[in-house]
C-alpha positions as CSV (number, residue, x, y, z in Angstrom):
1,M,3.6,-2.3,-39.2
2,T,5.4,0.0,-41.5
3,T,6.2,-0.8,-45.1
4,G,9.1,0.3,-47.5
5,V,9.5,-0.2,-50.9
6,D,12.5,-2.3,-52.5
7,A,14.0,-0.1,-55.1
8,N,15.3,-3.1,-56.9
9,A,12.2,-5.2,-57.2
10,A,9.5,-2.8,-56.6
11,N,8.1,-5.1,-54.0
12,V,6.7,-4.0,-50.7
13,V,9.2,-4.9,-47.8
14,P,7.9,-4.8,-44.3
15,L,10.3,-2.5,-42.1
16,R,11.3,-4.1,-38.8
17,R,11.9,-2.3,-35.7
18,A,14.8,-3.5,-33.4
19,P,12.9,-4.1,-29.9
20,V,15.5,-6.7,-28.9
21,A,18.4,-4.3,-29.4
22,A,16.6,-1.3,-27.5
23,A,15.3,-3.6,-24.6
24,P,18.7,-3.5,-22.6
25,W,18.8,0.5,-23.0
26,R,15.4,0.6,-21.8
27,R,15.8,-1.5,-18.7
28,A,19.0,0.5,-18.0
29,W,17.1,4.0,-18.2
30,R,14.4,2.6,-16.1
31,A,16.8,1.1,-13.4
32,L,18.6,4.7,-13.5
33,K,15.2,6.5,-13.1
34,R,14.3,4.3,-10.1
35,W,17.4,5.0,-8.6
36,H,17.2,8.8,-8.9
37,D,13.5,8.6,-7.6
38,R,14.6,6.8,-4.5
39,R,17.5,9.0,-4.0
40,Q,15.2,12.1,-4.3
41,A,12.8,10.7,-1.8
42,V,15.6,10.1,0.6
43,R,16.9,13.6,0.3
44,E,13.4,15.1,0.7
45,L,12.7,13.2,3.7
46,S,16.2,13.8,5.1
47,A,15.5,17.5,4.6
48,L,12.6,17.4,7.1
49,S,12.9,18.3,10.6
50,D,12.9,15.6,13.6
51,H,9.5,16.9,14.5
52,Q,8.2,16.6,11.0
53,L,9.3,13.0,10.6
54,R,7.8,12.0,13.8
55,D,4.4,13.5,12.6
56,I,4.5,11.2,9.7
57,G,5.8,8.3,11.7
58,I,9.4,8.0,10.5
59,N,12.6,8.0,12.5
60,R,15.5,9.6,10.8
61,A,17.5,6.5,11.1
62,D,14.8,4.3,9.1
63,I,14.6,6.7,6.1
64,D,16.4,4.4,3.8
65,Q,14.5,1.5,4.9
66,V,11.2,3.2,4.5
67,V,11.7,4.3,1.1
68,A,13.0,1.1,-0.1
69,E,9.9,-0.6,1.2
70,L,7.6,1.9,-0.4
71,H,9.5,1.6,-3.6
72,A,9.4,-2.4,-3.6
73,R,5.6,-2.1,-2.8
74,R,5.1,0.4,-5.6
75,T,7.0,-1.9,-8.0
76,A,5.1,-4.8,-7.1
77,D,2.0,-3.0,-7.7
78,V,2.8,-2.1,-11.1
79,V,4.1,-5.5,-12.1
80,A,0.7,-7.0,-10.7
81,L,-1.4,-4.4,-12.8
82,S,0.9,-5.0,-15.8
83,A,0.3,-8.7,-15.5
84,G,-3.4,-8.2,-15.8
85,G,-4.6,-7.5,-12.2
86,T,-7.1,-5.1,-11.9
87,E,-6.9,-4.4,-8.1
88,Q,-4.1,-2.7,-6.3
89,R,-2.5,-4.1,-3.1
90,G,-4.5,-3.0,-0.2
91,S,-7.7,-2.1,-2.1
92,V,-11.1,-3.3,-0.8
93,D,-13.3,-4.7,-3.4
94,A,-16.7,-3.2,-2.8
95,R,-18.4,-6.2,-4.3
96,A,-17.2,-8.2,-1.3
97,A,-19.2,-6.3,1.2
């Protein structure tokens, strides 16, 4: 915690940050970033030829759904890791073998 000096009393006064006021802006920025990342992924996949899409197992009609599913999976992994989980979804625990 940072401190400041009160000029009137010459006492050390803790300076507080305003995390509550910044939280809605931070959430809005993250949501905008996620939306932008999803749209960029759709644009990049849409730029591929039908042959290239078949090579990676995607139909052109399914691009939006595939990107949404991948984003949801990625978001779930991030939430699980931030909640204290140490393993990512789909990972194999070597100790179990």
